[in-house]
LUMLOTI-654226 format. One record per residue (C-alpha): x, y, z; residue in one letter. Coordinates in steps of 0.5 Angstrom, whole numbers, padded with zeros to 4 digits, always signed. Example, Ala and Ser with C-alpha at 12.3 -4.5 7.8 and 13.67 -1.06 7.14 Angstrom:
REM residues 2
+0025-0009+0016a+0027-0002+0014s
//
This chain:
REM residues 628
-0064-0027+0006m-0067-0026+0013e-0061-0027+0017n-0058-0020+0018l-0052-0022+0022v-0050-0027+0015f-0052-0021+0011a-0047-0016+0015f-0042-0022+0014a-0043-0022+0006i-0042-0015+0006i-0036-0015+0010g-0033-0020+0005v-0035-0017-0001l-0033-0010+0001g-0026-0012+0004v-0025-0017-0001g-0026-0012-0006a-0021-0007-0003q-0016-0013-0002w-0017-0014-0010l-0016-0007-0011a-0009-0007-0007w-0007-0013-0011r-0009-0011-0018t-0007-0004-0017n-0015-0003-0020l-0019+0003-0017p-0022+0000-0011a-0029+0004-0011i-0030+0001-0018v-0029-0006-0016l-0034-0005-0010m-0039-0002-0014a-0038-0008-0019i-0039-0013-0013a-0045-0009-0010g-0049-0010-0017v-0047-0017-0018i-0049-0019-0011a-0056-0014-0011g-0060-0014-0018p-0056-0019-0021v-0056-0025-0016l-0061-0022-0011g-0057-0025-0005i-0060-0020+0000f-0067-0020-0003t-0072-0022+0003p-0077-0028+0001a-0082-0023+0003d-0080-0017-0001a-0085-0014-0006p-0083-0015-0013p-0079-0009-0015g-0077-0007-0008a-0070-0004-0006p-0067-0011-0003p-0063-0007+0002m-0069-0003+0004e-0073-0009+0005a-0068-0013+0009l-0066-0007+0014f-0072-0004+0014g-0072+0002+0018e-0065+0002+0020f-0063+0003+0013y-0063+0010+0013r-0059+0011+0020p-0054+0006+0018i-0052+0010+0012i-0053+0017+0016a-0048+0014+0021v-0043+0012+0016a-0043+0018+0012v-0042+0022+0019a-0036+0018+0021v-0033+0018+0014i-0033+0026+0013l-0030+0027+0020f-0025+0022+0018e-0024+0026+0012g-0024+0033+0016g-0019+0030+0021l-0014+0029+0015q-0014+0037+0013l-0008+0040+0016n-0008+0048+0015f+0000+0047+0014s-0002+0043+0008e-0004+0048+0004i+0001+0053+0004r+0002+0057-0002g-0005+0053-0004l-0010+0057+0000q-0012+0061-0006q-0013+0055-0010g-0017+0052-0005v-0022+0058-0004r-0023+0059-0011r-0025+0051-0012l-0030+0053-0006v-0032+0060-0008a-0034+0061-0014p-0033+0054-0016g-0039+0051-0012v-0044+0057-0015p-0041+0056-0022i-0042+0048-0021a-0049+0048-0018w-0051+0053-0024a-0048+0049-0030l-0050+0042-0027g-0057+0044-0026a-0058+0047-0033a-0055+0040-0035a-0060+0036-0031a-0066+0041-0034h-0064+0041-0041y-0061+0034-0042l-0063+0029-0037a-0070+0032-0037g-0071+0034-0030l-0076+0040-0028s-0073+0046-0026v-0074+0045-0019p-0071+0038-0018v-0066+0040-0023a-0063+0046-0018l-0064+0041-0012l-0060+0035-0016f-0055+0040-0019g-0053+0042-0011g-0052+0035-0010i-0047+0034-0016m-0043+0039-0013v-0040+0034-0008v-0034+0030-0010t-0033+0026-0003g-0027+0023+0001p-0030+0016+0000t-0027+0016-0007v-0022+0022-0008i-0017+0019-0002i-0017+0012-0005p-0015+0015-0012l-0010+0019-0009l-0007+0014-0005r-0007+0009-0012q-0004+0014-0017s+0001+0017-0012k+0000+0024-0014l+0005+0030-0013n+0003+0034-0006p+0000+0040-0010r-0006+0037-0014p-0007+0032-0009a-0008+0037-0003t-0013+0041-0008l-0017+0035-0010l-0017+0033-0002k-0019+0039+0001w-0024+0041-0005e-0028+0034-0004g-0028+0034+0004i-0030+0041+0004v-0035+0041-0002n-0039+0035+0001d-0043+0038+0007p-0044+0044+0002v-0047+0040-0003g-0052+0037+0002a-0054+0044+0005l-0055+0047-0002l-0060+0041-0003a-0063+0042+0003v-0064+0050+0001l-0068+0048-0005v-0072+0042-0002f-0074+0047+0004e-0076+0052-0001f-0080+0047-0006l-0083+0043+0000a-0085+0049+0005y-0084+0055+0001g-0090+0060+0002g-0091+0056+0009v-0085+0057+0013h-0083+0064+0010g-0080+0067+0003t-0074+0064+0000l-0070+0070+0003t-0072+0068+0010e-0071+0060+0008i-0064+0062+0006v-0062+0066+0012w-0065+0060+0016s-0061+0055+0013i-0055+0060+0013l-0056+0061+0021l-0056+0054+0022a-0050+0052+0018s-0046+0057+0022i-0049+0054+0029l-0047+0047+0026s-0040+0049+0024g-0039+0053+0031a-0042+0047+0034l-0037+0042+0031g-0031+0047+0033f-0033+0047+0040a-0034+0040+0041i-0027+0039+0037g-0024+0044+0042r-0027+0040+0048f-0024+0034+0045a-0017+0036+0044a-0017+0040+0051s-0019+0034+0054s-0014+0029+0051f-0008+0034+0052r-0010+0035+0059r-0010+0027+0060g-0017+0027+0062m-0018+0021+0058v-0014+0015+0058p-0011+0013+0052e-0015+0006+0051y-0021+0011+0051l-0019+0016+0047k-0022+0013+0040p-0029+0010+0043p-0030+0017+0046v-0028+0021+0040l-0033+0016+0036l-0038+0018+0041t-0037+0025+0041l-0038+0025+0033v-0045+0022+0033l-0047+0027+0039v-0044+0032+0034c-0048+0030+0028f-0054+0029+0031e-0055+0035+0035l-0053+0039+0029a-0058+0035+0025n-0063+0038+0030l-0062+0045+0028l-0062+0043+0021q-0063+0037+0017h-0056+0035+0014e-0053+0040+0018a-0049+0035+0021g-0045+0033+0015l-0042+0040+0016l-0041+0040+0024a-0037+0033+0024v-0033+0036+0018t-0031+0042+0022a-0030+0038+0028m-0025+0034+0024g-0021+0040+0022v-0021+0043+0029t-0018+0037+0032m-0013+0036+0026a-0010+0043+0027n-0010+0042+0035s-0003+0039+0036k-0005+0033+0040i+0000+0028+0041a-0004+0022+0040s-0007+0025+0033i-0003+0020+0029n-0006+0014+0033e-0013+0017+0033l-0013+0018+0025r-0010+0011+0024l-0016+0009+0028f-0021+0013+0025k-0018+0011+0018e-0019+0004+0019n-0026+0005+0021i-0027+0009+0015a-0025+0004+0010v-0030-0001+0013l-0035+0004+0013l-0034+0006+0006v-0033-0002+0004s-0040-0004+0007g-0044+0002+0005v-0042+0002-0002f-0044-0005-0002i-0050-0003+0001i-0052+0002-0004l-0050-0001-0010t-0054-0008-0008a-0060-0004-0007n-0061-0002-0014l-0066-0006-0018t-0067-0007-0025y-0073-0002-0025e-0068+0003-0023t-0063+0002-0028i-0067+0001-0034l-0070+0008-0032a-0064+0011-0035l-0064+0013-0043g-0060+0016-0048w-0061+0023-0045s-0059+0021-0039d-0052+0019-0042l-0052+0026-0045l-0052+0029-0038f-0047+0025-0036i-0042+0026-0041l-0044+0034-0040a-0042+0033-0033m-0035+0030-0035l-0033+0034-0041f-0036+0041-0040i-0039+0042-0033v-0033+0040-0029r-0027+0043-0033p-0031+0050-0034v-0032+0050-0027t-0025+0049-0025v-0022+0053-0031f-0027+0059-0029i-0026+0059-0022s-0018+0058-0022t-0017+0064-0026i-0012+0068-0023g-0011+0063-0017a-0003+0062-0019g-0004+0055-0021l+0000+0052-0027p-0004+0050-0033f-0003+0042-0032k-0005+0042-0025e-0012+0046-0027r-0012+0041-0033l-0012+0035-0028l-0016+0038-0023v-0021+0040-0028g-0022+0032-0030w-0022+0029-0024i-0029+0029-0020a-0031+0023-0018p-0038+0022-0014r-0038+0017-0008g-0043+0015-0002i-0045+0022+0000v-0048+0024-0007a-0052+0017-0007v-0054+0018+0000a-0057+0025+0000v-0060+0023-0007s-0063+0017-0004s-0066+0021+0001f-0069+0027-0003f-0071+0023-0009g-0076+0020-0004v-0078+0026-0001a-0079+0030-0007l-0084+0024-0010m-0088+0025-0003e-0088+0032-0004a-0091+0031-0011g-0085+0032-0016f-0086+0026-0020v-0079+0026-0023d-0076+0026-0016g-0075+0019-0017g-0070+0020-0023k-0065+0022-0018l-0063+0016-0015i-0061+0012-0022p-0058+0019-0024l-0054+0019-0018a-0052+0012-0019f-0050+0013-0026a-0046+0019-0024m-0042+0015-0019v-0041+0009-0024f-0039+0013-0030a-0034+0018-0025t-0031+0013-0021v-0029+0008-0027i-0027+0014-0032a-0023+0018-0027h-0021+0011-0023g-0017+0009-0029f-0015+0015-0032t-0012+0019-0026i-0006+0015-0026g-0004+0015-0033p-0006+0023-0034l-0002+0025-0028a+0004+0021-0031k+0003+0024-0038l+0003+0031-0034l+0009+0030-0030g+0004+0031-0024l+0006+0024-0021a+0011+0019-0019a+0014+0015-0025s+0018+0009-0026g+0020+0004-0020r+0018+0006-0013p+0024+0010-0010g+0028+0008-0003v+0028+0013+0002l+0034+0012+0007i+0034+0015+0014a+0041+0016+0017g+0047+0017+0013a+0054+0013+0014s+0059+0011+0010p+0056+0004+0009w+0049+0007+0007s+0051+0012+0003v+0055+0007-0001a+0049+0003-0002l+0045+0009-0004a+0050+0011-0009a+0050+0003-0012k+0042+0004-0012l+0042+0010-0016k+0047+0007-0021e+0042+0002-0022m+0037+0007-0024d+0033+0006-0017v+0031+0013-0015p+0034+0014-0008v+0034+0020-0003m+0039+0020+0004v+0036+0024+0010a+0040+0026+0016d+0039+0031+0021a+0047+0032+0021s+0050+0036+0015w+0057+0033+0016r+0054+0026+0015r+0051+0028+0009l+0057+0030+0006k+0059+0024+0003p+0052+0023-0001a+0053+0030-0003r+0060+0028-0006l+0057+0022-0009a+0051+0026-0013d+0046+0022-0009v+0040+0027-0007p+0040+0029+0000t+0035+0032+0005y+0038+0036+0011y+0033+0035+0017g+0030+0031+0022e+0025+0026+0018i+0021+0026+0024l+0019+0033+0024s+0012+0035+0022e+0016+0040+0017v+0019+0035+0013t+0012+0032+0011e+0012+0038+0007h+0019+0038+0004h+0019+0030+0002i+0014+0027-0003d+0013+0021+0000l+0009+0018-0006n+0016+0018-0009r+0018+0012-0005f+0016+0005-0004g+0021+0003+0001y+0024+0006+0007l+0031+0004+0010l+0032+0006+0017a+0040+0006+0018l+0042+0011+0023s+0046+0009+0029g+0041+0010+0034n+0036+0004+0035e+0031+0008+0038a+0031+0013+0032h+0030+0008+0027n+0024+0005+0031a+0021+0012+0031l+0022+0013+0024v+0019+0006+0022s+0013+0007+0027t+0012+0014+0025d+0012+0012+0017l+0009+0005+0018a+0002+0008+0016p+0004+0012+0010e+0008+0006+0007l+0006+0000+0010g+0010-0005+0015r+0012-0009+0009a+0016-0004+0006a+0020-0001+0012i+0027-0004+0014f+0031-0003+0020q+0038-0004+0021v+0041-0007+0028n+0044-0002+0031a+0047-0007+0035r+0047-0015+0036g+0040-0018+0037k+0039-0021+0044d+0032-0023+0046e+0034-0023+0053d+0037-0016+0053d+0033-0011+0057r+0036-0005+0053q+0033-0008+0047a+0027-0005+0044l+0020-0008+0043s+0019-0012+0036y+0012-0008+0035t+0016-0001+0035l+0021-0004+0029q+0021-0005+0022g+0023-0011+0019r+0030-0013+0020t+0035-0011+0014f+0039-0016+0011l+0038-0024+0012h+0044-0024+0017s+0041-0018+0021g+0048-0016+0022a+0049-0010+0026p+0051-0003+0024l+0058-0003+0027d+0059-0010+0024e+0057-0007+0017l+0061-0001+0018l+0067-0006+0020r+0066-0009+0013r+0066-0003+0009h+0072+0000+0012y+0076-0007+0011s+0074-0006+0003g+0067-0010+0002w+0064-0007-0004i+0057-0007-0007y+0056-0011-0013q+0051-0012-0018k+0050-0018-0023t+0045-0020-0028r+0043-0027-0028l+0042-0031-0034s+0041-0038-0037e+0049-0038-0038e+0050-0035-0031y+0045-0039-0027p+0044-0037-0019p+0048-0044-0017e+0054-0041-0021q+0053-0034-0018y+0053-0037-0011k+0059-0041-0012q+0063-0035-0015d+0062-0030-0010v+0063-0035-0004g+0060-0036+0002k+0061-0030+0006d+0057-0025+0001h+0051-0022+0003e+0045-0021-0002i+0042-0014-0001v+0037-0013-0006a+0034-0016-0012i+0031-0013-0018l+0026-0017-0022r+0022-0015-0027k+0022-0008-0025d+0020-0010-0018v+0025-0008-0012l+0026-0013-0006s+0030-0012+0000f+0033-0018+0004a+0031-0018+0011s+0032-0023+0017q+0024-0025+0016e+0024-0026+0009a+0031-0028+0005p+0031-0027-0002l+0032-0033-0007k+0035-0031-0014p+0033-0033-0020a+0034-0033-0027i+0033-0026-0030g+0034-0022-0024d+0039-0017-0022t+0042-0018-0016v+0045-0013-0011l+0050-0016-0006a+0055-0014-0001y+0062-0018-0002i+0068-0018+0001p+0074-0014-0002k+0076-0019-0008p+0083-0022-0007a+0089-0018-0011e+0092-0023-0016p+0099-0026-0013a+0105-0022-0016k+0110-0027-0020p+0116-0028-0016k+0123-0025-0020p+0127-0029-0023a+0134-0031-0019p+0140-0027-0021e+0145-0031-0026k+0150-0035-0022g+0146-0035-0016a+0142-0040-0012a+0135-0039-0008a+0135-0042-0001s+0128-0045+0001a+0126-0039+0005d+0127-0035-0002g+0134-0031+0000t+0140-0031-0004k+0146-0036-0002s+0153-0035-0005d
//
């Protein structure tokens, strides 16, 4: 292939296509991207240029001198986006656990990983020390997609997320430390001098990231940057921060952009959610593209360089190094055994490990360390082994340990009213997890009396994020009487749950020409096929309408059901093979055999009472009165 634009198009199709397929099949996205890259690269040779030398890495031959800058920029943006998700309020009660996973967790993992690389993989001691530092990383590129897929409880999810994002630059700097000593030890100074030099560069890089983050946050808060320019300005500052830090010390840019992201995440910027969403979209594209590029860059020679000793090394990293590291480092950290067990198993490696290994593998060979060329296949083998092993087991293991949402997705109802509480009670009766949230203790009283789980507080508050585990819920019903509040709730939680899972009741009749109506871009899907406003639904409630669930079968088909309930009924939801679907004005529901239908129906008519028999000797008149 010679056309770079066509190559980027294929990379985009493979990467984003793998992400979409993972969403549809609930499989780990990183696994599907890795498989797609291997098939496109070493198997089919789609990206190999016609004039590439035999055995040359296809992507390096295709992109030439742009190959490494593409990877470097992508990794920088990905790490910044990861840091942008690290809010210190998340780790209340977990500070000690997070600190222990970094120190002494990193030194323990480094020592054990280096020993395994030397004694099992056969690397020389210097190269093993460098590779052991690289293997400290886990990385947001794989951790965050796995957490999203597995729906972990907040505590273990927070531990894994913070460890992955913080340890990524730390592992890269450890590799820099070892490489500087191997390549320039005795020339640029002693080991102590090199350590102090790298430590000073790391401190300066972290300070640089903090300063640029504070500058960006202050500029945004003061209105010095218009809304439409904030994302491009921020992206430009990330690249500037990354390159300035790299001028201080190679790979220090990773630490700087992470510090910049964490600084902005904790700076209370009003538009932080929009910025976070923009960066997340970019990160998804970069993760998809870069992982395809890295795996497609493999060659048969690289894959065949692995042997049985390397398999033993991978098994030792999975079953010995990681569990021992976590269990030793978290002694006395106040973490339950189940959480330590889960965290001790989950440690997938991602793009940073491969990118750093690719750079130092080539650099070590140029410096005279022949076994440096083995770093690239070993790194890829670790990535494949960990993403497959951890990607397919994190969900089942978390559910087995009781650390993830189990059963069918729950329903979060924002807004308590007699009508919405009755709906919540019926959903609970159908074994659907449900919670009603409202800022009024009085409005929540009927839900408490009905034994329906409640949350007393403002659902839009930042504090709420730390009290409600949104992983438990697959649907949001915004059912309060305030249309603006419903729209804000729908817009705020849309990135978390997805627009397709958010439904909003009309607070009043819908009129496209109504100047007081909110824009459709701010709202969720209109709840119920009729789009009945809340006032009408409350009127029906007080006039005796009830919720009714019905199981359809061949003996009682949908046609008979519709005839029995009458034309005034309103289908609210359908439970089909454990999958719950709510009715909306945009997508009405069609019941089928085997479904459990939840409908809102008028009050059943009371059976007519039989008329009393007339007294003996009396005749009844036409109007029912007696006559002599």
